[in-house]
N, C-alpha and C positions, 0 to 999 in steps of 0.2 A: 609509308610508313603511318601509324597514328600517334596521335599526338591529344594531350588535356586540355580542357575548352571554359574559357568562362564566359565567353562571350555566345548569347543567344543561343541558339541549339543544337544541342548535342545529336549528333550523328552516329549512329553504333559501326558504322563502315569506315570512322575517319576519328574518329576522336575515342579515348580510355575512356569509359561507363561502368559504373555501376549499374551492374543488373536489377531494373524496376518492375520483372515478371510478375513478381507478388503482388505486389503495388497494384497494377494493371488490372488483375485478376479479380482483386477485390472493389474496384471501383468498377469494371463490368458486372461482376452483380448487382450491384446498386442499379446500374441499367437498366440488369434485367426483370429486375421486382419492382420497373415502372419507377424510382426516385428520382425526383426532382433534388437538388442540392446544388450546394457552391463549395469552389475548390479554393481556399483564400489559405494565403503563408506569405511569407517575408520574402522582400526581392531577393532575386538570383536564388530563389529556393529549388529553381528544377520545374516551375509548371510550366512552362514551355514546350521543352523537352518531355513532359509527362503528359502533355494534352497532343502534341503530333503523334505520340504512338500509342495514344489511347483510340485516336483518332483513325489510325490504320486497322487498329485489331476490331475496334466495332465496324466497321466499313466491309467486314464482312458478312455482318448477318443485318445491318440496318445502313438505311442513309444517313450518316452526321451531315447536319447544316451547321459547319465551323465558321461562327463567324467572329471577326476582331475591333471591339469598338476604337482602338486607337485609331482606326480609319475614318473615326467620326469627330465631325469639326463641334465647338462650343456651340456653335448656331443652329446645328441641325437639334438641338435639343431645345429651339427654342419654343417647340408647342407640338401637344399631338400628332397633326398633319405631317409638318416639316420634319420628325420625327419617325412618323411611317410612311415617309417618302423616301428619305437617307437608309432606312433598313430595306426597304426592295428595291432598291438600289446597290445595296450588299450584296442581297440576294441574286443580280442581275449579273451583278460583275462577276461571281463565280461561275456563272455559265460562262460568259464571254471570253475572262480571262485565264480561268484555272481548267476550262473543258469538263466544268462538273457538270450533271447530266440531268437536265430539270424540265419537266411534263410542257407539252408546246403550250397547252391551256393555263398553266401556271406560270409561264412567263409572257403571256399574253396580259394575263390578266394582273401580273406584276408591274408590266411596262404602262399598262393603262394609268393604273395609280401614281407612277411617278409622275406622267404627264397632265392627271387632274391637277386643275384648281386649287391649291388648298383649300380656300374655303369649303371644298367640296368633300376633302379627306377625312373620316376617321380612321381611331389608329385601330374599331370592331370591324374596317374594312379587310385591314391588312392580315386580322385574322381570321375573315373570312375564307379568308383565299389559303390560308395554312390547313384549315379545316379541312377544304376540298381535298386541296393535294395530298393530307393524311389516309383520306377517308379510300382516295383512287388509288393509293401507293402500293404494289405489292410486299412492299418491308417496312416495317415500324420508322418515324424518324424522329432523330435525336438531336437536340439542340443544343449547341456548344459555343458559348460566346465568353471572348476571352479579353482580359483588361477590362472591365464592368469597373472601376476605378473611376477610368475617363467619365461614367456616367454619373457621378459621386454631385452632390448639391441640384441636380436637378428630379423636379418633381415628375414632368415626364416619364423619366423612366421608373420613378413609382409606379406610375400607370400602366406604364408596360409589364410589370411586374405584378398589378392586378390583375392584367388581363390572362398572364400566363398560370395564375392562382386560381383563376375562374375555369380555363381550361381542364385544370388538374383535378376541381374537384367533380365540374361536368362529366368527367370520364370515368370518375370513382362512382359518381351517383346511378349517372345514365347511359354510358358505352359512349358518349358523343367522342367525337373526333378529335386527339388531342395530341401531344407528342410523347412519344412514349416515355423519353428521358427531358429533362432542362438541367445543363451543367453549365452555372457562371464560375467564373473562373478570378481572380485577382487576388492583390493582397489587400483592401479592404473586404470584410465578410458584408456579406450584402443588407445585414439585418442593421447595419451601423450606419447603412448611405445615409437614413432617415436623419440621423443626429444633427445635419445641419441644414435640413428642412423646414423639420416641423417645430412646433414650440417643444418648450424642455419637457413639459408635463405628458408629449403624445409620444416620446422615443423609444418608449418601451411597450406601445400598446398598439393594435389594429396594423401590425408590421404586414404588409402584402406579402410577404416572403413567409408567412408562419407555418407555410405546410412543405417546406422546405428539409426534407431527411438531414441527422448528424452528420459529417463528415466528420468521422474520427481516425482515416489511414493516416498513419504516421509517414508523412514525407522527409523524416531526415534519412541521411545515409546510414546503416548499420557498418559497425565494424565488421563484420563478415561480409556486408557489400563489397569494404572499403578494399578487404585482402585481395578478395575475386579479382577486382579492378587491378589491385598490385602484381598479382600476379600474372596476369594476362600480360600486362607491364615488362613483368620480370623474364615470361617467358621472349618476348623481344629484343630486350637491352640486354640480360644475362650482367648486372651488376654485382648481381652476392647480396642482395638485398636480405635482409628476416623477414617478409610478410607481415605476417602474423604479429610482431612486432611493431612495425612500424605505423601498417594501420590500426595497432590500439592507441598511439602514439598521436595519432592525427585525429583520431575520433574523439579521445579524451580533449584535445586542445578545443574541436569546433563544434561538439555537441553534433555532431552529422549536418552541419549546415552547410549544402552540396557545394557553393561557391567559394568558401573557405576552405573544403577539402578538395578542388581542383586546382585551387590557386598555388597552395602551399605544393602539390605534384609539379602541378607546372613551374613554377617557381624553382623546384630541384632538377627539373629535367631540359630547361633553359636559358635558366641562368645562375646558376651556380656553378658550372664546370663551363670553359674554364674560368678563373677569377676569383672567385672563394672556395673551390676545393680544386682537387689537381685531377681527379677525374670521379665518373659516376659512382664507384662504389664508395671513396668517399663521402657524396653526397647523399649518398639514398643511405642513414646512417639515423639513431636518435640525435645526434648534434646538429644535423645537416638540417631536421624534422624546427629543432629549435630555431636557425639560424634566417629558416626559412620563416618561419613566422615573425620574425623580430622586421623581417622584410616587409610584413604585412600590415606592421602596425605603423610602419611605417609611410604608409601610401598612401596617398589623395584618390582615397577608390572610390567610385559612385554608389557603392554599396555604404559605405561610412558616409559618406554625403548624406543620401538619402535618410537613414535611420537619425542621423543630427538634423534632418528635418522635421523630421514627425517629432523630436524632444524640443526644438524649438516653436513649431506650433501649439505643439500642447505642452507649454512647462509644467502642469498638474501631475504628468508623468515620471519627473525627476525626482520626482518625494522618495517613492519605492525604491527608483535603482539606486540613489545613496542609500538607503537603507541596505539594500543590497550589497553592491557594490563599496563604495566605501566604510562603510560603517560595520559591515560581516554580519550581520543583523537574517536569520533565518523567516521569512516573512509568511505566514499562513497563505496558503492559498486559498482561493474565495471567488468560488463561481460566479457569484454573481457581482463581485466589486468592477466597477465602470470601469475604471483605472487600470486593473488588471486585465481586464477584457481585452484592451485597445493594446497594451503591454505585450500581451499574447498573440495579440492578431499582429504585430507587424514584428516577430519573432524576436523580442527582448530577455522573455523568461518563459520557464515551461516546470510544469509539475513534477517534481523532485519528490515522493511520497509525503505526499500535503504538504510542501515547503515552496 
């Protein structure tokens, strides 16, 4: 029997999920168009699930080189040589431990780079290996990197982005072999990674990622999508709930934030019966949703801890949140306001008709 999941990857055969096929089709269209872009949204916003599904979808027509920077230690950002060797080892590990098929000559070149003396390694050498791999491949290569936040505050990662940028421009101008698409995923918009590396005057200029396309695909869960998930649950459990009404209430409480949607459903499914309610029919009601929300607000969750950490690290963000939450003010939506950019990036605020 399926269950609601709030930790890690959601698997359609194991978990109740909102259908994200429409979202995936839009992202696939960006890949087909050769776009380089960043998927960034708040913690526990469904990025891992989306990326896994996207990897599977794209693999039908592309070779997807899927990496995760969580496996890169801080010391591996020491300089360009160490970083390049660490990247090469990540790719070799895909071949060895995940049975990813990589051409023999590419494997040999990567192994040679890993074994080389760091003083002899240049980042350009790693990208030369990529170019040769791309040139000989029967299908285009897509580079997908998750958890790019791990690279924050490291100048070497900006150099890596600059190499990707140069490859993109050379592909467009001269037809030089380069990745069909590059997708970077994390909480932080890559355009903001430089904020703690470069002096203040350079924050908004000379970005090595200024070739990236805007990613405006909504990662929130729609009310209709939530209802579809609840319809599936109702088919299995026969609680008698009004799925449309309950979906609307959940959407109104959560704004479609995936973790919060799933957590409300998880509480109603597993923690309210027996105990708070006598049976599932009593739990899956508007009153039951209210009680689930109260439970979430009393929890010491990793999501709320992460959000509070952002505010503690950036006290200036508190000002606009106080205006909205405590004073009830309607704050004008300003696309170029630095604090609002960060609040949007971390998932605190969203645009509601210019407010």
